[in-house]
C-alpha positions in Angstrom: 90.2 81.7 -164.9 91.4 82.5 -168.4 87.9 81.9 -169.8 86.5 84.3 -167.2 89.2 86.9 -168.0 88.5 86.9 -171.7 84.7 86.9 -171.2 85.0 90.0 -169.1 87.3 91.6 -171.6 85.0 91.2 -174.5 82.0 92.1 -172.5 83.6 95.4 -171.6 84.4 96.1 -175.3 80.8 95.4 -176.6 78.5 96.2 -173.7 78.6 100.0 -174.5 76.6 99.2 -177.6 73.5 98.5 -175.5 73.9 101.7 -173.4 71.9 104.7 -174.3 73.6 108.1 -174.3 72.4 109.6 -171.1 72.0 113.3 -170.8 73.2 113.6 -167.2 74.9 116.9 -166.8 76.8 118.9 -164.2 77.2 122.7 -164.4 78.2 125.4 -162.0 80.2 128.5 -161.2 83.5 128.8 -159.2 84.1 132.0 -157.3 86.7 133.4 -154.9 85.3 133.0 -151.3 86.1 136.6 -150.3 85.9 138.7 -153.4 83.1 136.7 -155.0 84.9 137.2 -158.3 84.7 134.4 -160.9 87.8 132.3 -161.4 88.9 131.5 -164.9 90.9 128.5 -166.0 90.1 126.5 -162.9 90.7 122.7 -163.4 87.5 120.7 -162.6 88.2 116.9 -162.7 86.6 113.5 -162.0 89.6 111.2 -161.3 87.7 107.9 -161.6 86.0 109.0 -164.8 89.2 110.6 -166.1 87.1 113.5 -167.3 87.9 117.2 -166.8 87.1 120.7 -168.0 88.2 124.2 -167.2 86.1 127.3 -166.3 85.6 130.1 -168.7 86.0 133.9 -168.1 82.7 133.9 -166.1 83.9 131.1 -163.8 81.4 128.6 -165.3 82.1 125.0 -166.1 80.0 122.2 -167.7 80.0 118.4 -167.9 77.8 116.4 -170.2 77.1 112.7 -170.6 77.9 111.7 -167.0 77.0 108.3 -165.5 74.7 108.1 -162.5 76.4 107.5 -159.2 78.7 109.1 -156.6 82.2 110.2 -157.9 84.9 112.2 -156.3 85.3 115.7 -157.8 88.6 117.6 -157.6 88.9 121.3 -158.3 92.4 122.9 -158.3 93.7 126.3 -159.1 97.0 127.9 -158.4 96.9 130.1 -155.2 93.8 128.3 -153.8 93.0 125.3 -151.6 92.3 122.2 -153.6 88.6 121.1 -153.3 88.0 117.3 -153.2 84.6 115.8 -152.3 82.3 113.0 -153.5 79.5 114.3 -155.7 76.2 112.5 -156.4 75.2 112.6 -160.1 71.5 112.1 -160.5 69.6 111.5 -163.7 69.1 114.8 -165.6 70.6 118.2 -164.8 72.8 118.7 -161.8 74.1 122.0 -160.5 77.1 122.6 -158.1 78.5 126.1 -157.3 81.8 126.2 -155.5 83.8 128.9 -153.6 87.5 128.4 -153.3 89.7 129.7 -150.4 92.9 131.4 -151.3 96.1 129.6 -150.1 99.8 129.8 -150.7 100.0 126.0 -150.3 100.9 124.3 -153.5 98.1 122.5 -155.4 97.6 118.8 -154.5 97.6 116.1 -157.1 95.4 113.0 -157.3 97.3 109.9 -156.5 96.8 107.3 -159.3 99.0 104.5 -158.2 96.6 103.6 -155.4 93.1 102.3 -156.4 91.0 104.8 -154.5 92.4 107.9 -156.4 92.6 110.2 -153.4 94.5 113.4 -152.9 97.7 113.0 -151.0 96.2 114.6 -147.9 93.4 112.0 -148.0 95.6 109.0 -148.7 96.3 106.6 -145.9 99.6 105.5 -147.6 102.2 108.3 -148.2 103.0 108.4 -151.9 105.6 110.7 -153.3 104.7 112.4 -156.6 106.6 114.7 -158.9 105.7 116.2 -162.3 107.9 115.2 -165.2 108.0 118.9 -166.3 109.5 119.8 -162.9 112.3 117.2 -163.4 113.1 118.9 -166.7 113.7 122.2 -164.9 116.4 120.5 -162.9 118.4 119.6 -166.0 118.0 115.9 -165.7 119.5 114.1 -168.7 117.5 110.9 -168.2 114.4 109.9 -166.2 116.5 107.5 -164.1 118.6 110.5 -163.1 115.6 112.8 -162.5 113.9 110.6 -160.0 116.9 110.9 -157.6 115.5 114.3 -156.6 112.6 112.5 -154.8 113.5 111.9 -151.1 114.3 108.2 -150.5 114.8 107.4 -154.2 118.2 106.9 -155.8 119.6 105.2 -158.9 122.2 102.5 -159.6 124.0 103.8 -162.7 126.4 102.5 -165.3 127.5 105.8 -166.9 124.7 108.2 -168.0 122.5 106.0 -170.2 121.9 103.1 -167.8 120.2 103.6 -164.5 117.7 101.7 -162.4 115.6 102.9 -159.4 116.6 102.3 -155.8 113.8 102.8 -153.2 115.1 103.0 -149.6 118.0 100.8 -150.3 116.2 98.1 -152.5 116.4 97.8 -156.3 116.3 95.4 -159.2 113.5 92.8 -158.9 112.6 94.2 -155.5 111.2 97.4 -157.1 108.3 97.1 -159.5 108.0 99.7 -162.3 104.6 100.5 -163.8 104.1 102.4 -167.1 100.8 103.1 -168.9 99.1 101.2 -166.0 100.9 97.9 -166.7 103.9 96.3 -165.1 107.1 96.9 -167.1 109.2 93.7 -167.5 112.6 94.2 -169.2 114.9 91.7 -167.6 115.4 94.0 -164.6 117.4 91.4 -162.7 120.6 92.4 -164.5 123.0 94.9 -163.0 123.5 96.6 -166.4 119.8 96.6 -167.4 118.4 100.1 -167.1 115.0 101.6 -166.7 114.3 101.7 -170.4 111.8 104.5 -170.5 112.1 108.0 -172.1 110.7 111.0 -170.2 108.9 112.4 -173.2 105.2 111.9 -173.0 105.2 111.4 -169.2 102.8 113.4 -167.0 104.1 112.5 -163.6 105.9 109.9 -161.5 104.6 108.4 -158.2 106.7 106.4 -155.8 105.3 104.0 -153.2 108.1 103.6 -150.6 107.7 100.2 -149.0 106.0 96.9 -149.7 103.1 97.2 -152.2 102.5 93.5 -152.7 98.9 93.9 -151.7 98.3 96.1 -154.7 100.8 94.6 -157.2 102.0 91.2 -156.1 105.5 89.8 -156.4 108.5 92.2 -157.0 106.8 95.1 -155.2 108.5 94.1 -151.9 110.7 97.2 -151.9 108.2 99.7 -153.5 106.7 100.8 -156.8 107.7 103.4 -159.4 104.4 104.3 -161.1 104.8 106.4 -164.3 101.7 108.2 -165.5 101.5 108.9 -169.3 100.4 112.4 -170.5 96.7 112.9 -170.5 94.5 113.3 -173.5 93.4 116.9 -174.2 90.0 118.2 -173.2 87.0 117.6 -175.4 86.8 119.7 -178.7 90.4 120.8 -178.3 93.6 120.3 -180.4 97.1 120.9 -179.1 100.6 120.4 -180.3 104.1 121.2 -178.9 107.8 121.0 -179.7 110.6 120.7 -177.2 114.4 120.8 -177.6 117.2 120.4 -175.1 121.0 120.7 -175.3 123.5 119.4 -172.7 127.0 120.8 -172.7 128.8 118.0 -171.0 127.8 115.2 -173.4 127.1 117.6 -176.3 123.7 115.9 -176.0 120.7 116.8 -178.1 117.2 115.8 -177.2 114.0 116.8 -179.1 110.4 115.7 -178.9 107.2 116.7 -180.6 103.6 115.9 -179.8 100.1 116.3 -181.1 96.7 115.5 -179.5 93.1 116.1 -180.3 89.7 115.2 -178.9 86.1 115.3 -179.9 83.2 114.7 -177.4 83.9 111.0 -177.4 87.1 110.2 -179.3 90.6 111.1 -178.3 94.0 110.7 -180.0 97.6 111.6 -179.2 101.1 110.9 -180.6 104.6 111.9 -179.5 108.0 111.1 -180.9 111.4 111.9 -179.5 115.1 111.5 -180.3 118.2 111.8 -178.1 122.0 111.4 -178.8 124.9 111.9 -176.4 128.7 111.5 -176.6 130.9 110.2 -173.8 130.5 112.2 -170.6 133.3 114.3 -169.1 134.2 113.8 -165.4 135.2 116.5 -163.0 138.9 116.1 -164.0 138.1 116.7 -167.7 138.4 113.1 -168.8 135.8 111.5 -171.1 134.6 108.1 -169.9 135.0 105.9 -173.0 131.8 104.3 -174.4 129.3 106.1 -172.1 127.7 107.4 -175.3 124.1 106.5 -176.1 121.3 107.0 -178.7 117.6 106.6 -178.2 114.4 107.1 -180.1 110.9 106.8 -178.7 107.3 107.0 -179.9 104.2 107.0 -177.8 100.6 107.1 -179.1 97.1 106.5 -177.8 93.5 106.5 -178.7 90.5 106.8 -176.4 86.7 106.6 -176.5 84.4 107.7 -173.8 80.6 107.9 -173.4 78.4 108.1 -170.3 78.9 104.7 -168.7 82.0 103.5 -170.5 85.5 104.6 -171.3 88.4 102.9 -172.9 91.9 103.7 -174.1 94.6 101.9 -176.0 98.2 103.1 -175.7 101.5 102.0 -177.4 105.1 102.9 -176.6 108.2 101.8 -178.5 111.6 102.7 -177.2 114.9 101.8 -179.0 118.2 102.4 -177.3 121.8 101.8 -178.3 123.8 102.0 -175.0 127.6 101.8 -174.7 128.9 99.7 -171.8 131.9 101.6 -170.3 134.9 99.7 -169.1 137.7 102.4 -168.8 138.8 106.0 -169.4 140.4 105.3 -172.7 140.3 106.9 -176.1 139.0 110.5 -175.9 136.6 110.9 -178.8 133.2 112.5 -179.4 131.7 109.7 -181.4 128.0 109.1 -181.0 127.8 105.5 -182.2 128.6 103.1 -179.3 131.7 100.9 -179.4 131.7 97.3 -178.3 130.6 96.2 -175.8 127.2 97.8 -176.2 123.5 97.0 -175.8 120.8 97.3 -178.4 117.4 97.3 -176.7 113.9 97.4 -178.2 111.1 97.8 -175.7 107.4 97.6 -176.7 104.5 98.4 -174.3 100.9 97.9 -175.4 98.2 98.6 -172.9 94.4 98.6 -172.9 92.4 100.2 -170.0 88.6 100.1 -169.9 86.0 100.9 -167.3 82.2 100.3 -167.1 80.2 102.5 -164.6 77.1 101.2 -162.9 75.0 102.9 -160.2 77.6 103.5 -157.5 79.9 100.7 -158.7 82.3 100.1 -161.6 84.4 97.5 -163.3 87.9 98.3 -164.5 90.1 96.0 -166.8 93.7 96.7 -167.7 95.5 94.4 -170.1 99.1 94.9 -171.0 101.6 93.3 -173.3 105.3 94.1 -173.1 108.0 92.8 -175.4 111.7 93.3 -174.5 114.3 92.5 -177.2 117.7 92.7 -175.6 120.9 92.2 -177.5 124.5 92.7 -176.2 127.4 92.9 -178.6 131.0 92.1 -177.6 134.4 92.5 -179.3 134.7 90.6 -182.6 137.1 87.7 -182.6 140.1 88.0 -184.9 141.3 85.2 -187.1 144.8 85.3 -188.5 144.9 84.1 -192.1 148.0 82.3 -193.6 149.3 85.5 -195.2 149.3 87.1 -191.8 146.3 89.3 -192.5 143.8 89.9 -189.9 140.1 89.2 -190.8 137.2 90.5 -188.6 134.4 88.1 -188.5 130.8 89.3 -188.9 129.1 88.2 -185.7 125.7 88.5 -184.2 125.0 89.5 -180.6 126.7 87.4 -178.0 123.7 87.7 -175.8 120.2 87.9 -177.3 117.0 87.5 -175.1 113.4 88.1 -175.9 111.0 88.5 -173.0 107.3 88.7 -173.7 104.8 89.4 -170.9 101.0 89.4 -171.0 99.5 90.9 -167.8 95.9 91.6 -166.7 94.3 93.5 -163.8 90.6 93.3 -163.1 89.2 95.5 -160.3 85.6 95.8 -159.3 84.7 98.8 -157.2 81.8 97.6 -155.0 78.8 99.9 -154.3 79.7 102.3 -151.4 78.2 101.4 -148.1 78.1 104.6 -146.0 81.8 105.7 -145.7 83.1 102.3 -146.9 84.8 101.8 -150.2 85.8 98.3 -151.2 87.6 96.9 -154.2 88.1 93.2 -155.1 90.4 92.2 -157.9 92.2 89.6 -159.9 95.7 90.2 -161.3 98.3 88.1 -163.1 100.7 87.6 -165.9 102.0 85.0 -168.4 105.7 85.5 -169.3 108.1 83.8 -171.7 111.9 84.1 -172.0 113.7 82.9 -175.1 117.5 82.9 -175.8 119.0 83.2 -179.3 122.7 84.3 -178.6 125.8 82.3 -177.8 125.9 83.4 -174.1 123.3 82.4 -171.6 122.4 84.3 -168.4 119.0 82.6 -167.7 117.3 79.7 -169.4 114.3 79.6 -171.7 111.4 79.7 -169.2 107.7 80.3 -168.7 106.4 82.2 -165.6 102.7 82.3 -164.7 101.4 84.6 -162.0 97.9 85.0 -160.4 96.8 87.0 -157.4 93.4 87.7 -155.7 93.0 90.8 -153.5 90.4 92.7 -151.5 91.1 96.2 -150.0 88.8 98.6 -148.2 88.9 102.3 -147.2 86.9 103.7 -144.4 86.5 107.4 -144.0 85.7 108.8 -140.6 85.4 112.4 -139.4 89.0 113.0 -138.6 90.7 109.8 -139.7 90.8 107.2 -142.4 91.5 103.4 -142.2 92.6 101.2 -145.1 93.2 97.5 -145.0 93.4 94.5 -147.3 94.3 90.9 -148.0 95.9 89.2 -150.9 96.8 85.7 -152.1 99.4 85.0 -154.8 100.5 81.9 -156.7 103.5 81.9 -159.1 105.0 79.0 -161.1 108.4 79.1 -162.9 109.2 76.4 -165.4 112.7 76.6 -167.0 114.1 74.4 -169.8 117.2 72.3 -169.5 120.1 74.2 -171.2 123.4 72.7 -172.4 124.9 69.3 -171.6 125.2 68.0 -168.1 128.9 67.1 -168.7 129.8 70.6 -169.8 130.4 73.9 -168.0 127.4 76.2 -167.8 124.8 73.4 -167.7 121.4 74.4 -166.4 119.0 71.6 -165.3 115.3 71.7 -165.9 113.4 73.9 -163.3 109.8 73.6 -162.1 109.2 75.7 -159.0 106.0 77.0 -157.3 105.7 79.9 -154.9 102.7 81.0 -152.8 102.1 83.9 -150.5 99.5 85.5 -148.3 99.9 89.2 -147.6 98.1 91.9 -145.7 98.2 95.7 -145.1 96.8 98.0 -142.5 97.0 101.7 -142.5 95.6 104.5 -140.3 95.6 108.3 -141.0 94.6 110.7 -138.3 94.1 114.5 -138.5 95.7 115.7 -135.2 94.5 119.2 -136.0 93.6 121.4 -139.0 97.1 121.3 -140.4 98.7 118.2 -138.8 98.4 114.7 -140.1 99.9 111.4 -138.9 100.1 108.1 -140.8 100.9 104.7 -139.5 101.2 101.8 -142.0 102.0 98.1 -141.5 102.3 96.0 -144.6 103.8 92.6 -145.6 105.3 91.8 -149.0 107.0 89.1 -150.9 109.3 88.4 -153.8 109.7 85.2 -155.6 113.4 84.5 -156.6 114.2 85.4 -160.2 115.7 83.1 -162.8 119.2 84.4 -162.4 119.2 83.6 -158.7 117.7 80.2 -159.3 119.7 79.0 -162.4 122.9 81.0 -162.9 125.9 78.7 -163.8 128.7 80.6 -165.6 131.1 83.5 -165.6 129.5 86.9 -165.3 131.1 89.3 -167.8 132.6 92.5 -166.2 132.6 91.2 -162.6 135.4 88.5 -162.9 133.4 86.0 -161.0 131.6 82.7 -161.6 128.0 82.8 -160.4 126.0 79.8 -159.3 122.3 79.9 -158.7 120.3 78.0 -156.1 117.0 76.3 -157.3 116.0 75.7 -153.6 115.6 79.4 -152.8 112.5 80.4 -150.9 110.3 83.5 -151.2 111.6 86.7 -149.7 109.0 87.9 -147.2 109.0 91.2 -145.4 107.0 93.2 -142.9 107.5 97.0 -143.0 106.3 99.6 -140.5 106.0 103.2 -141.6 105.3 106.2 -139.4 104.8 109.7 -140.8 104.0 113.1 -139.4 103.1 116.0 -141.7 102.4 119.7 -140.9 101.1 121.9 -143.7 100.1 125.5 -143.0 99.8 128.4 -145.4 103.4 129.4 -145.2 105.3 126.4 -143.9 105.3 122.6 -144.5 107.1 120.0 -142.5 107.3 116.2 -142.7 109.1 113.3 -141.0 108.9 109.7 -142.2 110.5 106.7 -140.5 110.5 103.0 -141.5 111.7 99.6 -140.3 111.8 96.8 -142.9 112.3 93.3 -141.7 113.0 90.8 -144.5 113.0 87.1 -144.0 115.1 84.9 -146.4 116.8 87.9 -148.1 118.6 86.6 -151.2 122.3 87.7 -151.6 125.4 86.5 -153.4 128.8 85.7 -151.7 132.0 83.7 -152.5 132.1 80.1 -151.4 135.9 79.8 -151.6 136.1 77.8 -154.9 137.5 78.9 -158.2 136.5 78.0 -161.8 138.8 79.2 -164.7 140.6 81.5 -162.2 137.3 83.2 -161.4 136.1 83.1 -157.8 132.8 81.3 -157.4 129.9 83.3 -156.0 126.8 81.5 -154.9 123.3 82.7 -154.0 122.3 82.3 -150.4 119.6 83.5 -148.0 119.6 85.1 -144.6 117.3 87.4 -142.7 117.9 91.1 -143.1 116.7 94.5 -142.0 116.6 98.0 -143.4 115.7 101.1 -141.4 115.9 104.9 -141.8 113.7 107.6 -143.1 113.3 111.1 -144.5 112.8 114.5 -142.9 112.2 117.9 -144.6 110.5 121.3 -144.6 109.3 123.9 -147.1 109.1 127.5 -146.1 107.4 130.3 -148.1 107.0 133.1 -145.6 104.4 135.9 -145.7 104.5 138.4 -147.3 107.3 136.9 -149.4 105.2 134.2 -150.9 107.5 134.2 -154.0 110.4 132.9 -151.8 110.7 129.2 -151.2 113.2 127.6 -148.9 113.3 123.8 -149.0 115.4 121.2 -147.2 115.3 117.4 -146.9 117.5 114.8 -145.3 117.4 111.0 -146.1 119.1 108.0 -144.6 118.9 104.2 -144.8 120.9 101.4 -143.2 120.7 97.8 -144.4 122.2 94.8 -142.5 122.1 91.0 -142.7 121.2 89.0 -139.6 124.9 88.5 -138.9 125.3 92.3 -138.7 127.2 92.6 -142.1 126.0 95.5 -144.1 124.0 95.1 -147.4 125.6 96.2 -150.7 124.4 99.2 -152.8 122.9 101.1 -149.9 122.8 104.8 -150.8 124.8 107.2 -148.6 122.9 109.7 -146.4 122.0 112.9 -148.3 121.0 116.5 -147.5 119.4 118.6 -150.1 118.9 122.4 -149.6 117.1 124.6 -152.2 116.4 128.3 -152.4 113.8 129.1 -155.1 112.1 132.3 -156.1 109.0 132.5 -158.3 107.8 135.7 -160.1 105.1 136.6 -162.6 104.8 139.4 -165.1 101.8 140.2 -167.3 103.7 142.3 -169.7 104.1 141.0 -173.2 107.7 140.2 -174.0 108.6 139.6 -170.3 108.8 136.4 -168.3 105.5 135.1 -166.9 105.5 132.3 -164.3 109.2 132.7 -164.0 111.5 130.9 -161.5 115.1 130.7 -160.4 116.8 128.4 -157.9 120.0 127.4 -156.3 120.5 124.0 -154.7 123.2 122.3 -152.7 123.2 118.5 -152.6 125.4 117.2 -149.9 126.2 113.4 -150.0 128.0 112.1 -146.9 130.6 109.4 -146.5 129.3 105.8 -147.0 131.3 103.8 -144.5 128.6 101.1 -143.9 129.7 98.8 -146.7 129.4 95.1 -147.5 132.4 92.8 -147.4 132.8 93.3 -151.2 132.5 97.0 -151.4 134.9 99.8 -150.6 134.0 102.9 -148.7 133.0 106.1 -150.6 133.9 109.6 -149.8 131.2 112.3 -149.5 130.8 115.3 -151.8 128.9 118.5 -152.5 127.2 119.4 -155.7 125.9 123.0 -156.4 123.1 123.3 -159.0 121.5 126.5 -160.5 118.6 127.1 -162.8 116.1 129.7 -164.1 113.3 129.8 -166.6 109.7 130.8 -167.3 107.2 131.6 -170.0 108.3 134.1 -172.6 106.1 135.7 -175.3 107.9 136.8 -178.5 106.0 137.9 -181.7 102.8 136.7 -180.1 104.2 133.2 -179.7 104.4 131.8 -176.2 107.3 129.5 -175.2 108.8 128.0 -172.1 112.5 128.5 -171.7 114.8 127.0 -169.1 118.5 126.9 -168.3 120.1 124.9 -165.5 123.6 123.9 -164.4 124.4 120.8 -162.5 127.7 120.4 -160.6 128.6 124.0 -161.2 132.0 123.7 -159.6 132.9 120.7 -161.7 133.5 118.5 -158.6 135.3 115.2 -159.3 133.4 112.6 -157.3 132.3 108.9 -157.4 128.8 107.9 -156.3 128.5 104.8 -154.1 125.8 103.5 -156.4 127.9 103.8 -159.6 128.8 100.5 -161.1 132.0 102.2 -162.4 133.2 102.8 -158.8 135.2 99.6 -158.7 137.3 100.8 -161.6 137.8 104.2 -160.0 135.8 106.0 -162.7 134.2 109.3 -161.6 130.7 110.5 -162.3 129.7 113.3 -164.7 131.2 116.8 -164.2 129.7 120.2 -164.9 126.7 120.0 -167.2 124.7 122.9 -168.5 121.2 122.3 -169.9 119.4 124.7 -172.2 115.8 123.9 -173.1 112.9 125.4 -174.9 109.3 124.2 -175.3 106.9 125.8 -177.8 103.2 125.1 -178.0 102.0 124.9 -181.6 
């Protein structure tokens, strides 16, 4: 398999040399259907080719150097219905004129996390998507905080700097994160191990809510958070920008700058960012000691594209110093974390290449991630004979290096009528190494390989998608310590196998009404902590014991959705039932070691169910007025009817938003203002080791837009979260057990300037 993989990789790198530069072109004009006036700055885009242009003042567009074949063309423009249809590109010159219909419905985005690259209205599986720029208007301090605005998505947090996604009640190794098209591996099993990605240089975030093991394999049992990097600029164009943000609560400063340029074939971009925050203030005006954090991040990429071939190479380095809070103690505004703290370096290197044949294509994505995690604790003190105290110079108490090589080969078969089929091979090779005194998991090697096939059938008023997958994972861990001593971990050699399937059906009940029904199975192999733990877990006052005989977690989830989208009103309701076999959880066994209660990993069947409901109203003729509301709920229980831990409380979000535009220089253009009330209800359905959490209401405000001063355009924004400085504790806060409140009032002022 490895020989085949490397042969395909090198073939994709060198085959373009033998391809001649074809002169296949596509040109056309885009007009308003009723006025017949040309439309300027309309985005015309081939998602599979990742090639796009915009129309000029005459409404004309032009593509050159296109491969022969049928490719989906997406045309989008604010205030008009999004156009999406397969287009046949023949040898030579091709012409396509389009007329767009006016519409107050927001523009649709192409979904990239699913392999067929459909619009949301065409997708069989419901995928939530949000632009990173929209999250900035909400005043989100971090990406982990920003994604909580998506219905069904929350975050387990440790202060402000550490957060990890929760999708419909599942988190950690049950939620897979993708960045730059490759799986992000950063020791996500740990409670205090955050997302580890900066929001600078991110185009959008997509969320698959439910098992996505068919597309991604193990660890996608609960869902996928798919993070799309910013796009390269259009051919023969150069762009640059500078952004700055200030946050009053943490006296936080965040800045990033980017530059990108493209010729006809070559593309380049680079972006760097810095962020620094002091300890945050709660609603009762107390700073939570050591919630401060610092971060710097760099993202860069190069691309090359000709007619039948495209490739890109991207690299992201993120370094974070994160304080680990333990109490509301010394009230300072220091920016350097005290002990205990984490120092994390995260490298993501990805290569994505595609070869296009007549009506088929081959896509190869190769990723390498390296996570260097260090945790520093209080220095020991030695008393010298004179009674002086000497502070030892010590290295990190915990030091782990995790390296992961992943690959994803997908072949898009030639279309057969309305059938689209993809076959693929995916896998990874992963190593974990320990260098510190403490040990959470052993030195180990994990090998993963999966084979999949998935098909999409488009009918007149409906779509069907189905697929099968087989996975094989091996985990080999080294013996650590001495058998006669505490903390001993024996040698481990386990193998896990799984077959999974998915079936989805989308039906257009009418012009504006869509229903979706999806049934999918998923699986998750137990992680090293669950298999091998044998020691005291810092910060929890418990001794954890792993179980090397744990089985795969396996689940079957049913999703049913109904969506109504008209010109002035949108409505959706989504329900799910997730049945998990051999759910892995931890509980006390009644024993004590060194005065710590012993907690052991066990398995039992579990179920989660709930859903989301919401509407969006923008009434005629007040199209500038938007009223949005959504409600989400999830309930999780073991087979013995005990509730699962870390299940988010039910939440109701209500937003009133206005949008306005002015063409006068010196005035706002594309302006907006909003007021939002987030109501979180009591969480009384708690596990045996959790306390109940009281509900709370948070009022948020914001406004912004495009301002032109001295012929320089800039985007300005100001937002306020928790305006009434409410003192509250989130049920998903890891500081809840210490009675430490979440962040109080926080005002964000931001500016972005194109250069």
